[in-house]
C-alpha positions, -999 to 999 in steps of 0.1 A, spaced: -417 785 -476 -437 808 -451 -472 803 -443 -486 830 -465 -466 820 -498 -479 785 -492 -512 798 -490 -508 820 -521 -494 789 -539 -524 767 -530 -549 792 -542 -532 798 -576 -525 761 -582 -558 748 -571 -579 773 -589 -592 764 -624 -615 784 -645 -644 764 -659 -664 772 -693 -695 781 -675 -680 814 -655 -672 795 -625 -641 784 -608 -630 754 -591 -610 759 -560 -596 730 -540 -621 707 -557 -653 732 -552 -671 749 -576 -675 785 -569 -687 817 -587 -661 833 -606 -653 871 -590 -631 883 -617 -607 872 -646 -579 862 -621 -582 841 -591 -586 861 -559 -558 859 -531 -577 854 -497 -554 860 -467 -562 852 -434 -547 863 -399 -539 837 -372 -544 849 -337 -529 835 -310 -553 822 -282 -555 841 -250 -533 830 -221 -563 817 -201 -573 797 -231 -540 784 -239 -537 774 -202 -571 758 -201 -562 738 -235 -529 730 -221 -544 716 -189 -570 694 -209 -545 682 -235 -520 674 -204 -547 654 -188 -554 631 -219 -518 628 -225 -510 618 -189 -538 592 -190 -518 578 -222 -486 581 -203 -496 568 -169 -519 541 -183 -489 527 -203 -464 532 -176 -486 509 -152 -490 483 -178 -454 480 -186 -445 479 -149 -470 451 -146 -454 431 -175 -421 434 -156 -404 461 -173 -377 481 -154 -391 515 -140 -367 534 -164 -378 515 -194 -415 516 -185 -410 553 -181 -392 561 -212 -418 543 -235 -447 559 -216 -431 594 -218 -426 588 -257 -462 579 -259 -475 605 -238 -454 634 -252 -463 623 -289 -499 628 -280 -494 663 -261 -472 677 -292 -501 666 -317 -528 681 -298 -507 712 -286 -498 723 -321 -531 720 -335 -555 728 -305 -538 748 -279 -513 768 -299 -530 766 -333 -497 766 -350 -492 754 -386 -467 724 -391 -431 733 -393 -398 712 -393 -381 739 -373 -410 739 -348 -410 701 -345 -372 698 -342 -374 726 -311 -402 703 -297 -378 673 -298 -352 692 -282 -374 704 -254 -389 670 -249 -352 656 -248 -349 679 -218 -381 672 -201 -375 635 -207 -342 636 -188 -359 659 -160 -390 636 -156 -373 603 -158 -347 615 -133 -373 630 -109 -396 601 -114 -366 575 -104 -356 595 -75 -390 595 -57 -394 559 -66 -365 548 -48 -370 573 -20 -406 560 -13 -395 524 -19 -414 513 14 -447 529 4 -474 514 -18 -484 548 -34 -449 555 -45 -455 549 -82 -482 576 -86 -467 600 -62 -435 599 -80 -452 601 -116 -471 633 -103 -442 649 -90 -420 644 -122 -451 649 -146 -457 682 -128 -422 695 -131 -421 686 -169 -456 703 -176 -445 736 -161 -412 737 -182 -431 726 -213 -457 752 -210 -433 779 -205 -411 771 -231 -437 763 -260 -456 792 -252 -428 817 -249 -405 802 -276 -417 773 -296 -455 784 -305 -455 818 -305 -472 834 -336 -444 856 -354 
């Protein structure tokens, strides 16, 4: 079902004529304009590239706090580095998906879009955990190996995510 047809259905199914000449639309009482319910269409415009980049950075920062905070907590709890990174990745990317879909790209929910994001996140999961583990092992003698490995892996995955999400998954058709 397309976005427009779902909106038309919502308007027609949620519009009820009242005896006093008003109509009830989605639970609100409004003056009736005519004998038939009005169809109101809205157009969605995609935010500018600069706005999307800014929102993506803010969303990414919040998601990285979730990801890195959980990662540190799980490492402190004694979990293996890859298990800790896997669990924190899921928490961080879930946060990112929900915020990016609604705020950054302003896209309506879609099963196809959700499945595409899952596929993208599976790819970036592999890239991120692999890069994180590579740098974690290479910097084994350094006390700052955890944040350095995390930032390099996160940065690589962020670039991949933004390009694919903007160009393919969340573009307005």
